[in-house]
N, C-alpha and C positions, 0 to 999 in steps of 0.2 A: 702605172704611172698615170697622172692627168697629163693630157696632151697640152701643150703650151697653146695659148690663145693667139691668134693673129692680131696684132695692133692695128689701129687706124694711122696710118703715117701722117704726120702733121704737115700742114702747109700753111704759110703765112701770105695771104693774098697781096699781090704785088711786089713780093720780096723773093720768097722761095715757094715752088710748087712741091708737091709730093715726089714727083720723079727726081727732082734735084735734091731733094733730102736723102733718098735712097742712094743715088749717086755719090753723096758725101759719106754715107755708112759705107758704101762699097770701098771707097778710098781708104778708109781705115782698116777694112778686113783685108785689103791688098797689102798693107803693112804689117800684118800679122805674122809672126814667125812660125816656123813649124811646130814648136812646142806650145803655142799658144799665147806666148807674151806679145804685147802690143808696145813696141820701145818708141823712145824720143828719136829725133833725126839722128842723134850722134850713137845710136845704137843701144842705149841701156833702158832698162825697165824698171820702173818702180810702182808700186802697188798702188798709189793713189790714182795717177794719171792712167794706168792699165784699167782700173775699175770704171773710171770716167768713160773711158773708149767702150767697155763693155755695155754700159747703160746706153750709150748711144746706138750701138748696134742692136739692142733689144728694142728701142723705139722703133727702129727702122724694119723690125721683123726678121733681122739676120741673126736667127737664135743659135744656128749650128757654131758659127765663130764665137758668139757670146759664151755659149756653154764650154767652149774649148778654153776660152779665156779663163773661166772661173775654174776649170780643172788646173790650169796654170798656178792659180792661187792656192790650191788644195796642195799642190806638189811643193810649192816653195815656202810654205808656212813653216815657221820653226817651232820649237816645243814650247817656248816662252809666248808664242801667239803672235810673234811680230814677223815681218818680211825684212831681208836684207833692205838697205836703203837704196843700192843700185845693183842690178844684175846685167850681165852682158852674155849673151848665148847661154842663159841658165846658170851662170856661174856668178857668185857674189863677188862684187869688185869694192863695194863699200859695205862695212859689215854692220854698222849701227842699226838699230831700229827706231823709225820715226812714229812717233804716237799718233800724228794725223793720217798717215799711210794705213795704220792698221784699223783705225776707226772707220775709214772709208769703206772698207769692206762690207759693214753693216748696212750703209746706204745702198750699196750696189745689190746686195741681197734682197733687201726691201724693195728695192725698185723692181728687180725682176720679177717678184711675186706679186707685185701690184700690176703689173704689165700682163704677164702670163697667167696669173692664177694657178701656177704649177706649185702646191704646196708640198709635194714629194721631194721637189728640188729644193726648196727652202729648208726642209728638214734635214737632208743630205748635207747641206752647207752650215747648218746650226752649230755644229762642234767648232767649225772655223771661226763662225762669229763670236762664239762665246769666249773661245781663247784669244782672240784679237781684242775684244772689248777688256778683258780682265787685265790683258797687258796694258792697255791704256790707263785703266782707272788706277792700277798700281803706281803710276807716275803723277797721280794728283797730289798736290802740296797742301798742307794743312789749311791754307787760304782758300783753295778751290781751283787756281790755274793748274793746268797739266804741262809738266815740261816737254819740250819738243823731241827728245830722244832718250833711248838708253843706248850707251855706247856697247861696242863689241866685247868690252871687258865686264859689262854689267852695271856701269856707273851711270846713274841718272844725270841729265843735262842740268847745268846751273840756272837755266831760265827757260821761259816760256815764251811763245811766240803768238800774237794775238790772231793772225790769219789762221794758223794751225789749230788753235784752240777753239775758234768759230767754227771751223769745219769739223772738229771733234765733237763740238755741241750737237751738230746736226747728227753725226754717227750714233751717239749715244741715244738721242730721241728715236732714231731709226731702229737701233738694236732694241730699245725698250718696246716700241710697237710690234716688232717681230717676235719678241719674247711672248707677249700677250697673244698674238695670233696663233703660236704654236703652243701655248699652254704651259709655259715655262717662264713665269714672271721674274724679272730680275729688278727688283726695287732698289738695288745698289746701284745700277746704272742710272735709274731716274734721279736718285739723290745726287750722283755725281754730276750729272747733267743740270740739275738745279743750281748747285754751287758754283759750277763753272759759267754757267748763263749769268748768274749774278755777278761774278768777278768780270766777266767780259763788258757787261752793261755799266757797271759803276767804279771799277777799280783800274783805271788805264796804267798806274804804276806798277801793275803786276806783270807787265809785259815789257820785253825789250824793244827800244824805239826803233820801229821799221816805218816811221809814217812817210817816208818818201815814195812807198810802194802803195800803188792804188789798192791793192788788195787789202791792205789794213784800214783803208777808208770804208770799203762797202763790205767785206766779209762779215763783220758783226751783224750786219743786216741780212745777208745771204744764209749765214748758219742759223738765223732763228733766235739769237739771244738779245737782238735790239728790232724791234718792230714798232708800229704805229707812228705816234707824232715824233718820239724819240728818233726813230729809224729815218723818217723823213727829214728832220732837222740835220742828222748826221750826213745825209747825202746832200743836201743843201749846201752846207758849209763849205764842203770842197768841191763842189761840182765844177766850178770854172778853173780849178787847179788841176783837174785831170780829164776832163772831159773836152775834146777837141771837136767841134761842131762839123759835121760831114765826114768825119774820120773814124771816130770810134774813141777809145779809153787809153790814156797813157799807161804804159807799165809803171814809171816812176815820174815824180813830178817834175824832176830836173833835166829832162831829156826829151827831144822832140821825137818822140817814138810811141806809137800807138800799137796795140797788140790784140789779135782776135779774141783770144781766150779772156782775157780781162774784160772786154767790150762785152761779150756774150754773158759773163758772170754778173756785170752790172745790169744787163738785161733781165736776168732772173732775180734781182735783188729788188729791182724796181717793180717787176711783176708780183713779187711777194708783198708789196706796199700798196699794191693796186694802181701803180702809176703806169698804166697801158700805153699812155701816148707817148712818153719819153721812152719807155721800154720799145715800142716798135721803132721810133726814131733812130735809137742807137744801134738796133738791130739792123735796120736799113743802112745805116751810115758805114758798118763795118764790112759790108759785102764787097767793098773793093779789094779785099784779100781773098775773094773766091778765085780759084784756078778753074779753067775750062774743063778738067777733069773731075770737078765736085771737091777737090781738097782745098785746103785753105792755107795760105801763107801765115806764118806766125807772127809776123809784124810789118810795120811800114815806118821807115825813118823818113818824117816829112820835110825835113830841112834838106837832106840829101836827095829826097825823092827817090828811094830804094827799098826794096824789101830787106830787112833786118830782123834776125838773122836771114841769111838767104836760104830759107828752108821752110818746107811744108810740113806740118806737125799734125799727127794724129790726135793729140789732145785739144788742138785748136778746133778740128772738125767736130770732135765730140760736143765741145761746149756749144757751138752752132746747133747742132741737133737738139741738146737738151733745152736750149732757150726757145727754139722753133716750137717744140713740144708744149712749153709753158704757155707760149703765145697762142698756140692754135688750140690748147686743152684737148689734144687729140687722144692720148692714151690715159688709162686709169693712173698712171705714175706722173702725169702732167704738173700735179701740184706738190711734188716731192720736196721741193724747196719752199714753196708757198705755203704749205700746211703743216710746218713743223709745229708740235705742240710744245707750249712753254707754260712755266708756272712761276708767277712773280714771287720773288723775295723781298723783304724788307730792304729799303735803301738807307735807312739811318739805323743806328744802333745794331748793326748786323753782326757785330762780333768779329768782323774780319780785321787783320792787322792793318794798321794805318800805312800810308804812302811812305816809302823809304825803307819799310821793313824788309828784311831778307829772310824768306821762310826757311825752316829748319831743312837741312839736306835730307834727301829721300834715302832710304837704305837701298 
């Protein structure tokens, strides 16, 4: 087996040094459970946030806990390619399967390969990725959006979510890149990503209205479906709604609450657009959430001047590390959000169903 490479740990001058980044990664590893799962503060594990944490561990060179986390994914994947929505101590407590949870596994495995160069590990994980992305593609509607879950009874959800679909777009692109690297091309994933990216960019009516959440604002950029001038215009449009100077990014537009993960994801979106100046500013602004042990508070309620919720979360620490890597260009996977390949589809006479159309129910 190819020995994993040791990454260059990122450092962001004047904000975080490499030792602080490693300390943050160690705070994530300290939260990892015996079976390899990395839980939310309330004790549940979901595949998306779990993978985000594994990517951060890999960036910091903590290969052993990262690989233990991938073993967790292998053990808990179901026959249909999905993971239970929530698991507590290895047992499913919410049984539906989310499409964006499944898709993000492809991002994690591609990221691991880029950082370590360990193709043997990627090949070992390939069956997990193929089952996961086939589960995702099976939830795509005739128009192109991908509904957010398949219930425990097997019924597809009635609607799609913009944030989730934007993340799925990245997952499909990373899966296609991994397929090419491993010599097993999957053009069906590329086509699904093309269709999904087009709907994200041009058909807002395809998605449930969650516009009060900042993620619906920046995720189309972060996931690679909207870039260039359109991406910059999108961020400019609601910048003053969601960005609180000196503190970070609101979770929702109508509450005085900034959150670390959303702040760092905006950093990644800005980096993907080449806006390094504002990316560095937002990254520096959210450091007030850093705890002395290297972990990060989930958020800050700035009207009450209190941490809210009163918890430190592994997924927030993970977002910090991934943002630091993008800003520092430290590892070979530093551009995993920046370098998402896209193929433009026509924006007129595209054949998509018009606004207000309800897509046929999936079987």
